[in-house]
mmJSON file of the N, C-alpha and C atoms, coordinates in Angstrom:
{"data_MODEL":{"atom_site":{
"group_PDB":["ATOM","ATOM","ATOM","ATOM","ATOM","ATOM","ATOM","ATOM","ATOM","ATOM","ATOM","ATOM","ATOM","ATOM","ATOM","ATOM","ATOM","ATOM","ATOM","ATOM","ATOM","ATOM","ATOM","ATOM","ATOM","ATOM","ATOM","ATOM","ATOM","ATOM","ATOM","ATOM","ATOM","ATOM","ATOM","ATOM","ATOM","ATOM","ATOM","ATOM","ATOM","ATOM","ATOM","ATOM","ATOM","ATOM","ATOM","ATOM","ATOM","ATOM","ATOM","ATOM","ATOM","ATOM","ATOM","ATOM","ATOM","ATOM","ATOM","ATOM","ATOM","ATOM","ATOM","ATOM","ATOM","ATOM","ATOM","ATOM","ATOM","ATOM","ATOM","ATOM","ATOM","ATOM","ATOM","ATOM","ATOM","ATOM","ATOM","ATOM","ATOM","ATOM","ATOM","ATOM","ATOM","ATOM","ATOM","ATOM","ATOM","ATOM","ATOM","ATOM","ATOM","ATOM","ATOM","ATOM","ATOM","ATOM","ATOM","ATOM","ATOM","ATOM","ATOM","ATOM","ATOM","ATOM","ATOM","ATOM","ATOM","ATOM","ATOM","ATOM","ATOM","ATOM","ATOM","ATOM","ATOM","ATOM","ATOM","ATOM","ATOM","ATOM","ATOM","ATOM","ATOM","ATOM","ATOM","ATOM","ATOM","ATOM","ATOM","ATOM","ATOM","ATOM","ATOM","ATOM","ATOM","ATOM","ATOM","ATOM","ATOM","ATOM","ATOM","ATOM","ATOM","ATOM","ATOM","ATOM","ATOM","ATOM","ATOM","ATOM","ATOM","ATOM","ATOM","ATOM","ATOM","ATOM","ATOM","ATOM","ATOM","ATOM","ATOM","ATOM","ATOM","ATOM","ATOM","ATOM","ATOM","ATOM","ATOM","ATOM","ATOM","ATOM","ATOM","ATOM","ATOM","ATOM","ATOM","ATOM","ATOM","ATOM","ATOM","ATOM","ATOM","ATOM","ATOM","ATOM","ATOM","ATOM","ATOM","ATOM","ATOM","ATOM","ATOM","ATOM","ATOM","ATOM","ATOM","ATOM","ATOM","ATOM","ATOM","ATOM"],
"id":[1,2,3,4,5,6,7,8,9,10,11,12,13,14,15,16,17,18,19,20,21,22,23,24,25,26,27,28,29,30,31,32,33,34,35,36,37,38,39,40,41,42,43,44,45,46,47,48,49,50,51,52,53,54,55,56,57,58,59,60,61,62,63,64,65,66,67,68,69,70,71,72,73,74,75,76,77,78,79,80,81,82,83,84,85,86,87,88,89,90,91,92,93,94,95,96,97,98,99,100,101,102,103,104,105,106,107,108,109,110,111,112,113,114,115,116,117,118,119,120,121,122,123,124,125,126,127,128,129,130,131,132,133,134,135,136,137,138,139,140,141,142,143,144,145,146,147,148,149,150,151,152,153,154,155,156,157,158,159,160,161,162,163,164,165,166,167,168,169,170,171,172,173,174,175,176,177,178,179,180,181,182,183,184,185,186,187,188,189,190,191,192,193,194,195,196,197,198,199,200,201,202,203,204],
"type_symbol":["N","C","C","N","C","C","N","C","C","N","C","C","N","C","C","N","C","C","N","C","C","N","C","C","N","C","C","N","C","C","N","C","C","N","C","C","N","C","C","N","C","C","N","C","C","N","C","C","N","C","C","N","C","C","N","C","C","N","C","C","N","C","C","N","C","C","N","C","C","N","C","C","N","C","C","N","C","C","N","C","C","N","C","C","N","C","C","N","C","C","N","C","C","N","C","C","N","C","C","N","C","C","N","C","C","N","C","C","N","C","C","N","C","C","N","C","C","N","C","C","N","C","C","N","C","C","N","C","C","N","C","C","N","C","C","N","C","C","N","C","C","N","C","C","N","C","C","N","C","C","N","C","C","N","C","C","N","C","C","N","C","C","N","C","C","N","C","C","N","C","C","N","C","C","N","C","C","N","C","C","N","C","C","N","C","C","N","C","C","N","C","C","N","C","C","N","C","C","N","C","C","N","C","C"],
"label_atom_id":["N","CA","C","N","CA","C","N","CA","C","N","CA","C","N","CA","C","N","CA","C","N","CA","C","N","CA","C","N","CA","C","N","CA","C","N","CA","C","N","CA","C","N","CA","C","N","CA","C","N","CA","C","N","CA","C","N","CA","C","N","CA","C","N","CA","C","N","CA","C","N","CA","C","N","CA","C","N","CA","C","N","CA","C","N","CA","C","N","CA","C","N","CA","C","N","CA","C","N","CA","C","N","CA","C","N","CA","C","N","CA","C","N","CA","C","N","CA","C","N","CA","C","N","CA","C","N","CA","C","N","CA","C","N","CA","C","N","CA","C","N","CA","C","N","CA","C","N","CA","C","N","CA","C","N","CA","C","N","CA","C","N","CA","C","N","CA","C","N","CA","C","N","CA","C","N","CA","C","N","CA","C","N","CA","C","N","CA","C","N","CA","C","N","CA","C","N","CA","C","N","CA","C","N","CA","C","N","CA","C","N","CA","C","N","CA","C","N","CA","C","N","CA","C","N","CA","C","N","CA","C","N","CA","C","N","CA","C"],
"label_alt_id":[null,null,null,null,null,null,null,null,null,null,null,null,null,null,null,null,null,null,null,null,null,null,null,null,null,null,null,null,null,null,null,null,null,null,null,null,null,null,null,null,null,null,null,null,null,null,null,null,null,null,null,null,null,null,null,null,null,null,null,null,null,null,null,null,null,null,null,null,null,null,null,null,null,null,null,null,null,null,null,null,null,null,null,null,null,null,null,null,null,null,null,null,null,null,null,null,null,null,null,null,null,null,null,null,null,null,null,null,null,null,null,null,null,null,null,null,null,null,null,null,null,null,null,null,null,null,null,null,null,null,null,null,null,null,null,null,null,null,null,null,null,null,null,null,null,null,null,null,null,null,null,null,null,null,null,null,null,null,null,null,null,null,null,null,null,null,null,null,null,null,null,null,null,null,null,null,null,null,null,null,null,null,null,null,null,null,null,null,null,null,null,null,null,null,null,null,null,null,null,null,null,null,null,null],
"label_comp_id":["MET","MET","MET","GLN","GLN","GLN","LEU","LEU","LEU","LEU","LEU","LEU","GLN","GLN","GLN","SER","SER","SER","HIS","HIS","HIS","ARG","ARG","ARG","GLN","GLN","GLN","PRO","PRO","PRO","PHE","PHE","PHE","LEU","LEU","LEU","MET","MET","MET","PRO","PRO","PRO","VAL","VAL","VAL","VAL","VAL","VAL","HIS","HIS","HIS","ARG","ARG","ARG","GLY","GLY","GLY","ARG","ARG","ARG","ARG","ARG","ARG","ALA","ALA","ALA","LYS","LYS","LYS","ASP","ASP","ASP","PRO","PRO","PRO","THR","THR","THR","THR","THR","THR","ALA","ALA","ALA","LYS","LYS","LYS","GLY","GLY","GLY","THR","THR","THR","GLN","GLN","GLN","ARG","ARG","ARG","PHE","PHE","PHE","LEU","LEU","LEU","GLY","GLY","GLY","ALA","ALA","ALA","GLY","GLY","GLY","ARG","ARG","ARG","SER","SER","SER","ARG","ARG","ARG","PHE","PHE","PHE","ASP","ASP","ASP","THR","THR","THR","HIS","HIS","HIS","GLU","GLU","GLU","MET","MET","MET","ARG","ARG","ARG","ASN","ASN","ASN","GLN","GLN","GLN","GLY","GLY","GLY","ARG","ARG","ARG","THR","THR","THR","ALA","ALA","ALA","ARG","ARG","ARG","VAL","VAL","VAL","GLN","GLN","GLN","ILE","ILE","ILE","GLY","GLY","GLY","VAL","VAL","VAL","VAL","VAL","VAL","VAL","VAL","VAL","ASP","ASP","ASP","GLN","GLN","GLN","ARG","ARG","ARG","PRO","PRO","PRO","THR","THR","THR","LEU","LEU","LEU"],
"label_asym_id":["A","A","A","A","A","A","A","A","A","A","A","A","A","A","A","A","A","A","A","A","A","A","A","A","A","A","A","A","A","A","A","A","A","A","A","A","A","A","A","A","A","A","A","A","A","A","A","A","A","A","A","A","A","A","A","A","A","A","A","A","A","A","A","A","A","A","A","A","A","A","A","A","A","A","A","A","A","A","A","A","A","A","A","A","A","A","A","A","A","A","A","A","A","A","A","A","A","A","A","A","A","A","A","A","A","A","A","A","A","A","A","A","A","A","A","A","A","A","A","A","A","A","A","A","A","A","A","A","A","A","A","A","A","A","A","A","A","A","A","A","A","A","A","A","A","A","A","A","A","A","A","A","A","A","A","A","A","A","A","A","A","A","A","A","A","A","A","A","A","A","A","A","A","A","A","A","A","A","A","A","A","A","A","A","A","A","A","A","A","A","A","A","A","A","A","A","A","A","A","A","A","A","A","A"],
"label_entity_id":["1","1","1","1","1","1","1","1","1","1","1","1","1","1","1","1","1","1","1","1","1","1","1","1","1","1","1","1","1","1","1","1","1","1","1","1","1","1","1","1","1","1","1","1","1","1","1","1","1","1","1","1","1","1","1","1","1","1","1","1","1","1","1","1","1","1","1","1","1","1","1","1","1","1","1","1","1","1","1","1","1","1","1","1","1","1","1","1","1","1","1","1","1","1","1","1","1","1","1","1","1","1","1","1","1","1","1","1","1","1","1","1","1","1","1","1","1","1","1","1","1","1","1","1","1","1","1","1","1","1","1","1","1","1","1","1","1","1","1","1","1","1","1","1","1","1","1","1","1","1","1","1","1","1","1","1","1","1","1","1","1","1","1","1","1","1","1","1","1","1","1","1","1","1","1","1","1","1","1","1","1","1","1","1","1","1","1","1","1","1","1","1","1","1","1","1","1","1","1","1","1","1","1","1"],
"label_seq_id":[1,1,1,2,2,2,3,3,3,4,4,4,5,5,5,6,6,6,7,7,7,8,8,8,9,9,9,10,10,10,11,11,11,12,12,12,13,13,13,14,14,14,15,15,15,16,16,16,17,17,17,18,18,18,19,19,19,20,20,20,21,21,21,22,22,22,23,23,23,24,24,24,25,25,25,26,26,26,27,27,27,28,28,28,29,29,29,30,30,30,31,31,31,32,32,32,33,33,33,34,34,34,35,35,35,36,36,36,37,37,37,38,38,38,39,39,39,40,40,40,41,41,41,42,42,42,43,43,43,44,44,44,45,45,45,46,46,46,47,47,47,48,48,48,49,49,49,50,50,50,51,51,51,52,52,52,53,53,53,54,54,54,55,55,55,56,56,56,57,57,57,58,58,58,59,59,59,60,60,60,61,61,61,62,62,62,63,63,63,64,64,64,65,65,65,66,66,66,67,67,67,68,68,68],
"pdbx_PDB_ins_code":[null,null,null,null,null,null,null,null,null,null,null,null,null,null,null,null,null,null,null,null,null,null,null,null,null,null,null,null,null,null,null,null,null,null,null,null,null,null,null,null,null,null,null,null,null,null,null,null,null,null,null,null,null,null,null,null,null,null,null,null,null,null,null,null,null,null,null,null,null,null,null,null,null,null,null,null,null,null,null,null,null,null,null,null,null,null,null,null,null,null,null,null,null,null,null,null,null,null,null,null,null,null,null,null,null,null,null,null,null,null,null,null,null,null,null,null,null,null,null,null,null,null,null,null,null,null,null,null,null,null,null,null,null,null,null,null,null,null,null,null,null,null,null,null,null,null,null,null,null,null,null,null,null,null,null,null,null,null,null,null,null,null,null,null,null,null,null,null,null,null,null,null,null,null,null,null,null,null,null,null,null,null,null,null,null,null,null,null,null,null,null,null,null,null,null,null,null,null,null,null,null,null,null,null],
"Cartn_x":[26.802,24.095,23.768,24.414,24.082,23.843,24.629,24.449,23.218,23.465,22.015,21.172,20.881,19.278,19.372,20.114,20.368,19.136,19.552,19.545,18.142,17.707,15.853,16.455,17.248,17.568,18.114,17.475,16.991,17.788,18.659,19.991,19.578,20.788,20.429,22.152,22.486,23.536,23.31,24.147,24.116,24.553,23.861,24.353,24.854,25.487,26.185,26.553,25.45,25.551,26.643,27.491,28.635,28.668,29.114,29.016,27.956,28.271,27.248,25.944,24.365,23.382,22.881,22.234,21.758,21.622,21.539,20.536,19.384,19.128,17.823,17.494,17.098,16.604,16.179,15.65,14.922,15.693,16.592,18.034,19.068,18.995,19.645,20.272,21.956,22.101,22.582,22.603,23.539,22.302,22.885,22.389,21.267,21.857,21.863,20.924,19.526,18.433,17.043,17.632,16.749,16.718,17.315,18.038,16.87,16.378,15.038,14.012,13.434,12.192,11.829,12.881,12.959,11.747,11.861,10.304,11.217,10.66,11.5,9.823,10.619,10.278,10.474,9.365,10.263,10.556,12.125,12.469,13.082,13.451,14.405,15.658,17.103,18.105,19.078,19.382,20.364,21.835,22.388,23.89,25.05,25.778,26.787,28.505,29.239,30.093,30.917,32.288,33.019,32.617,31.41,30.988,29.179,29.227,27.38,27.023,25.54,24.728,23.606,22.96,22.195,20.858,19.657,18.863,18.262,17.979,17.819,16.442,15.612,14.528,15.057,14.831,15.426,14.525,14.511,14.065,14.534,14.419,14.759,14.891,15.423,15.155,15.376,14.594,15.538,15.379,15.972,16.726,16.773,15.926,16.428,16.401,17.213,17.608,18.648,18.663,20.454,21.381,22.237,23.724,23.905,24.778,25.309,26.901],
"Cartn_y":[-30.457,-30.626,-29.434,-28.271,-27.19,-27.442,-27.961,-28.212,-29.231,-30.492,-30.964,-30.357,-29.639,-28.866,-27.78,-27.317,-26.844,-27.028,-28.03,-29.14,-30.113,-30.022,-30.385,-31.859,-32.064,-33.74,-34.427,-35.636,-35.702,-36.575,-37.07,-37.003,-37.831,-39.508,-39.869,-38.964,-38.732,-38.893,-39.029,-40.752,-41.272,-40.441,-40.827,-39.417,-41.212,-41.213,-42.053,-41.65,-41.498,-41.176,-41.551,-40.863,-40.908,-40.072,-41.042,-40.249,-40.947,-39.923,-39.782,-39.449,-39.856,-39.292,-37.948,-36.69,-35.525,-35.992,-35.209,-35.566,-35.19,-33.736,-33.405,-33.863,-34.263,-34.704,-32.617,-31.673,-30.904,-29.82,-29.729,-29.121,-29.492,-30.123,-30.974,-29.918,-30.678,-30.06,-30.568,-30.343,-30.879,-32.371,-33.294,-34.353,-34.919,-34.755,-35.313,-34.771,-33.807,-33.647,-34.117,-35.372,-35.997,-37.787,-37.781,-39.143,-38.827,-37.948,-37.564,-38.503,-38.219,-38.303,-39.546,-40.374,-41.758,-42.218,-41.532,-41.806,-41.561,-41.961,-41.398,-39.908,-40.088,-37.964,-37.271,-36.175,-34.782,-33.902,-33.549,-32.142,-31.24,-30.351,-29.255,-29.096,-29.265,-28.283,-27.366,-26.716,-25.785,-26.451,-25.772,-26.836,-25.521,-25.167,-24.188,-24.885,-23.97,-24.746,-22.805,-22.04,-21.569,-20.25,-19.658,-19.127,-18.952,-20.246,-20.08,-20.8,-21.04,-21.332,-21.9,-23.246,-23.897,-24.546,-24.331,-24.73,-25.959,-26.804,-28.411,-28.943,-29.606,-30.592,-31.748,-32.373,-33.836,-35.138,-35.98,-37.555,-37.728,-38.019,-38.724,-40.391,-41.257,-43.08,-42.65,-43.314,-44.324,-46.432,-45.933,-47.875,-47.405,-48.914,-48.747,-49.954,-51.745,-52.374,-52.52,-53.618,-53.369,-54.315,-53.788,-53.283,-54.76,-55.942,-56.904,-56.709],
"Cartn_z":[74.602,74.548,74.305,74.34,73.3,71.132,71.253,70.269,70.106,70.197,70.286,70.956,71.83,71.898,70.839,70.902,69.494,68.067,68.163,66.845,66.799,68.797,68.23,69.013,69.415,69.38,70.652,70.909,72.491,71.874,73.403,73.97,75.596,75.892,76.973,77.643,78.811,79.6,81.201,81.262,82.339,83.459,84.659,86.0,87.259,87.159,88.681,89.607,90.999,91.864,92.268,93.309,93.946,95.442,96.915,98.327,98.622,99.829,100.954,100.537,100.933,100.454,101.077,101.056,101.798,102.943,104.495,105.298,105.172,104.898,104.588,102.894,101.888,100.966,99.894,101.138,101.038,100.496,100.807,100.493,99.568,98.986,98.943,97.188,96.741,95.708,94.96,92.937,92.25,91.88,91.744,91.155,92.558,93.895,94.759,95.46,94.173,94.736,93.996,93.026,91.928,93.187,94.001,94.705,95.875,96.558,97.391,97.443,96.899,96.061,95.573,95.159,95.026,93.844,92.781,91.916,90.459,89.484,88.289,87.759,87.036,87.069,85.838,85.364,84.4,85.463,85.124,86.046,85.498,86.03,84.572,86.305,85.105,85.45,85.196,86.133,85.527,85.629,84.816,84.704,84.588,85.098,85.466,85.1,83.628,83.76,82.867,83.443,82.652,82.737,83.443,83.378,82.723,81.698,80.974,81.849,81.912,82.038,81.049,81.169,80.686,81.168,80.882,81.602,80.85,81.08,80.744,81.156,80.095,80.209,80.931,82.117,81.932,82.311,82.136,82.604,83.76,85.003,85.656,86.19,85.857,85.701,87.676,88.313,89.84,89.109,89.307,89.844,91.338,91.959,93.632,93.576,92.379,92.64,92.746,93.919,95.077,94.213,94.741,93.566,93.919,92.894,93.367,93.508],
"occupancy":[1.0,1.0,1.0,1.0,1.0,1.0,1.0,1.0,1.0,1.0,1.0,1.0,1.0,1.0,1.0,1.0,1.0,1.0,1.0,1.0,1.0,1.0,1.0,1.0,1.0,1.0,1.0,1.0,1.0,1.0,1.0,1.0,1.0,1.0,1.0,1.0,1.0,1.0,1.0,1.0,1.0,1.0,1.0,1.0,1.0,1.0,1.0,1.0,1.0,1.0,1.0,1.0,1.0,1.0,1.0,1.0,1.0,1.0,1.0,1.0,1.0,1.0,1.0,1.0,1.0,1.0,1.0,1.0,1.0,1.0,1.0,1.0,1.0,1.0,1.0,1.0,1.0,1.0,1.0,1.0,1.0,1.0,1.0,1.0,1.0,1.0,1.0,1.0,1.0,1.0,1.0,1.0,1.0,1.0,1.0,1.0,1.0,1.0,1.0,1.0,1.0,1.0,1.0,1.0,1.0,1.0,1.0,1.0,1.0,1.0,1.0,1.0,1.0,1.0,1.0,1.0,1.0,1.0,1.0,1.0,1.0,1.0,1.0,1.0,1.0,1.0,1.0,1.0,1.0,1.0,1.0,1.0,1.0,1.0,1.0,1.0,1.0,1.0,1.0,1.0,1.0,1.0,1.0,1.0,1.0,1.0,1.0,1.0,1.0,1.0,1.0,1.0,1.0,1.0,1.0,1.0,1.0,1.0,1.0,1.0,1.0,1.0,1.0,1.0,1.0,1.0,1.0,1.0,1.0,1.0,1.0,1.0,1.0,1.0,1.0,1.0,1.0,1.0,1.0,1.0,1.0,1.0,1.0,1.0,1.0,1.0,1.0,1.0,1.0,1.0,1.0,1.0,1.0,1.0,1.0,1.0,1.0,1.0,1.0,1.0,1.0,1.0,1.0,1.0],
"B_iso_or_equiv":[0.0,0.0,0.0,0.0,0.0,0.0,0.0,0.0,0.0,0.0,0.0,0.0,0.0,0.0,0.0,0.0,0.0,0.0,0.0,0.0,0.0,0.0,0.0,0.0,0.0,0.0,0.0,0.0,0.0,0.0,0.0,0.0,0.0,0.0,0.0,0.0,0.0,0.0,0.0,0.0,0.0,0.0,0.0,0.0,0.0,0.0,0.0,0.0,0.0,0.0,0.0,0.0,0.0,0.0,0.0,0.0,0.0,0.0,0.0,0.0,0.0,0.0,0.0,0.0,0.0,0.0,0.0,0.0,0.0,0.0,0.0,0.0,0.0,0.0,0.0,0.0,0.0,0.0,0.0,0.0,0.0,0.0,0.0,0.0,0.0,0.0,0.0,0.0,0.0,0.0,0.0,0.0,0.0,0.0,0.0,0.0,0.0,0.0,0.0,0.0,0.0,0.0,0.0,0.0,0.0,0.0,0.0,0.0,0.0,0.0,0.0,0.0,0.0,0.0,0.0,0.0,0.0,0.0,0.0,0.0,0.0,0.0,0.0,0.0,0.0,0.0,0.0,0.0,0.0,0.0,0.0,0.0,0.0,0.0,0.0,0.0,0.0,0.0,0.0,0.0,0.0,0.0,0.0,0.0,0.0,0.0,0.0,0.0,0.0,0.0,0.0,0.0,0.0,0.0,0.0,0.0,0.0,0.0,0.0,0.0,0.0,0.0,0.0,0.0,0.0,0.0,0.0,0.0,0.0,0.0,0.0,0.0,0.0,0.0,0.0,0.0,0.0,0.0,0.0,0.0,0.0,0.0,0.0,0.0,0.0,0.0,0.0,0.0,0.0,0.0,0.0,0.0,0.0,0.0,0.0,0.0,0.0,0.0,0.0,0.0,0.0,0.0,0.0,0.0],
"pdbx_formal_charge":[null,null,null,null,null,null,null,null,null,null,null,null,null,null,null,null,null,null,null,null,null,null,null,null,null,null,null,null,null,null,null,null,null,null,null,null,null,null,null,null,null,null,null,null,null,null,null,null,null,null,null,null,null,null,null,null,null,null,null,null,null,null,null,null,null,null,null,null,null,null,null,null,null,null,null,null,null,null,null,null,null,null,null,null,null,null,null,null,null,null,null,null,null,null,null,null,null,null,null,null,null,null,null,null,null,null,null,null,null,null,null,null,null,null,null,null,null,null,null,null,null,null,null,null,null,null,null,null,null,null,null,null,null,null,null,null,null,null,null,null,null,null,null,null,null,null,null,null,null,null,null,null,null,null,null,null,null,null,null,null,null,null,null,null,null,null,null,null,null,null,null,null,null,null,null,null,null,null,null,null,null,null,null,null,null,null,null,null,null,null,null,null,null,null,null,null,null,null,null,null,null,null,null,null],
"auth_seq_id":[1,1,1,2,2,2,3,3,3,4,4,4,5,5,5,6,6,6,7,7,7,8,8,8,9,9,9,10,10,10,11,11,11,12,12,12,13,13,13,14,14,14,15,15,15,16,16,16,17,17,17,18,18,18,19,19,19,20,20,20,21,21,21,22,22,22,23,23,23,24,24,24,25,25,25,26,26,26,27,27,27,28,28,28,29,29,29,30,30,30,31,31,31,32,32,32,33,33,33,34,34,34,35,35,35,36,36,36,37,37,37,38,38,38,39,39,39,40,40,40,41,41,41,42,42,42,43,43,43,44,44,44,45,45,45,46,46,46,47,47,47,48,48,48,49,49,49,50,50,50,51,51,51,52,52,52,53,53,53,54,54,54,55,55,55,56,56,56,57,57,57,58,58,58,59,59,59,60,60,60,61,61,61,62,62,62,63,63,63,64,64,64,65,65,65,66,66,66,67,67,67,68,68,68],
"auth_comp_id":["MET","MET","MET","GLN","GLN","GLN","LEU","LEU","LEU","LEU","LEU","LEU","GLN","GLN","GLN","SER","SER","SER","HIS","HIS","HIS","ARG","ARG","ARG","GLN","GLN","GLN","PRO","PRO","PRO","PHE","PHE","PHE","LEU","LEU","LEU","MET","MET","MET","PRO","PRO","PRO","VAL","VAL","VAL","VAL","VAL","VAL","HIS","HIS","HIS","ARG","ARG","ARG","GLY","GLY","GLY","ARG","ARG","ARG","ARG","ARG","ARG","ALA","ALA","ALA","LYS","LYS","LYS","ASP","ASP","ASP","PRO","PRO","PRO","THR","THR","THR","THR","THR","THR","ALA","ALA","ALA","LYS","LYS","LYS","GLY","GLY","GLY","THR","THR","THR","GLN","GLN","GLN","ARG","ARG","ARG","PHE","PHE","PHE","LEU","LEU","LEU","GLY","GLY","GLY","ALA","ALA","ALA","GLY","GLY","GLY","ARG","ARG","ARG","SER","SER","SER","ARG","ARG","ARG","PHE","PHE","PHE","ASP","ASP","ASP","THR","THR","THR","HIS","HIS","HIS","GLU","GLU","GLU","MET","MET","MET","ARG","ARG","ARG","ASN","ASN","ASN","GLN","GLN","GLN","GLY","GLY","GLY","ARG","ARG","ARG","THR","THR","THR","ALA","ALA","ALA","ARG","ARG","ARG","VAL","VAL","VAL","GLN","GLN","GLN","ILE","ILE","ILE","GLY","GLY","GLY","VAL","VAL","VAL","VAL","VAL","VAL","VAL","VAL","VAL","ASP","ASP","ASP","GLN","GLN","GLN","ARG","ARG","ARG","PRO","PRO","PRO","THR","THR","THR","LEU","LEU","LEU"],
"auth_asym_id":["A","A","A","A","A","A","A","A","A","A","A","A","A","A","A","A","A","A","A","A","A","A","A","A","A","A","A","A","A","A","A","A","A","A","A","A","A","A","A","A","A","A","A","A","A","A","A","A","A","A","A","A","A","A","A","A","A","A","A","A","A","A","A","A","A","A","A","A","A","A","A","A","A","A","A","A","A","A","A","A","A","A","A","A","A","A","A","A","A","A","A","A","A","A","A","A","A","A","A","A","A","A","A","A","A","A","A","A","A","A","A","A","A","A","A","A","A","A","A","A","A","A","A","A","A","A","A","A","A","A","A","A","A","A","A","A","A","A","A","A","A","A","A","A","A","A","A","A","A","A","A","A","A","A","A","A","A","A","A","A","A","A","A","A","A","A","A","A","A","A","A","A","A","A","A","A","A","A","A","A","A","A","A","A","A","A","A","A","A","A","A","A","A","A","A","A","A","A","A","A","A","A","A","A"],
"auth_atom_id":["N","CA","C","N","CA","C","N","CA","C","N","CA","C","N","CA","C","N","CA","C","N","CA","C","N","CA","C","N","CA","C","N","CA","C","N","CA","C","N","CA","C","N","CA","C","N","CA","C","N","CA","C","N","CA","C","N","CA","C","N","CA","C","N","CA","C","N","CA","C","N","CA","C","N","CA","C","N","CA","C","N","CA","C","N","CA","C","N","CA","C","N","CA","C","N","CA","C","N","CA","C","N","CA","C","N","CA","C","N","CA","C","N","CA","C","N","CA","C","N","CA","C","N","CA","C","N","CA","C","N","CA","C","N","CA","C","N","CA","C","N","CA","C","N","CA","C","N","CA","C","N","CA","C","N","CA","C","N","CA","C","N","CA","C","N","CA","C","N","CA","C","N","CA","C","N","CA","C","N","CA","C","N","CA","C","N","CA","C","N","CA","C","N","CA","C","N","CA","C","N","CA","C","N","CA","C","N","CA","C","N","CA","C","N","CA","C","N","CA","C","N","CA","C","N","CA","C","N","CA","C","N","CA","C","N","CA","C"],
"pdbx_PDB_model_num":[1,1,1,1,1,1,1,1,1,1,1,1,1,1,1,1,1,1,1,1,1,1,1,1,1,1,1,1,1,1,1,1,1,1,1,1,1,1,1,1,1,1,1,1,1,1,1,1,1,1,1,1,1,1,1,1,1,1,1,1,1,1,1,1,1,1,1,1,1,1,1,1,1,1,1,1,1,1,1,1,1,1,1,1,1,1,1,1,1,1,1,1,1,1,1,1,1,1,1,1,1,1,1,1,1,1,1,1,1,1,1,1,1,1,1,1,1,1,1,1,1,1,1,1,1,1,1,1,1,1,1,1,1,1,1,1,1,1,1,1,1,1,1,1,1,1,1,1,1,1,1,1,1,1,1,1,1,1,1,1,1,1,1,1,1,1,1,1,1,1,1,1,1,1,1,1,1,1,1,1,1,1,1,1,1,1,1,1,1,1,1,1,1,1,1,1,1,1,1,1,1,1,1,1]
}}}
């Protein structure tokens, strides 16, 4: 991701929600906080891995169609 960002290349990274939803959406952490609003929007997200931190601008697309 850092390579793509350093070259200013847009990219898609799908994230599938797993597990239970947070009881209180205002205190949700990680990708859970994007599910609380129930609408598509742009937001920022801070990713941490092995002591490195990257702040990224993301577009959140919420698809509320029922799963078959």
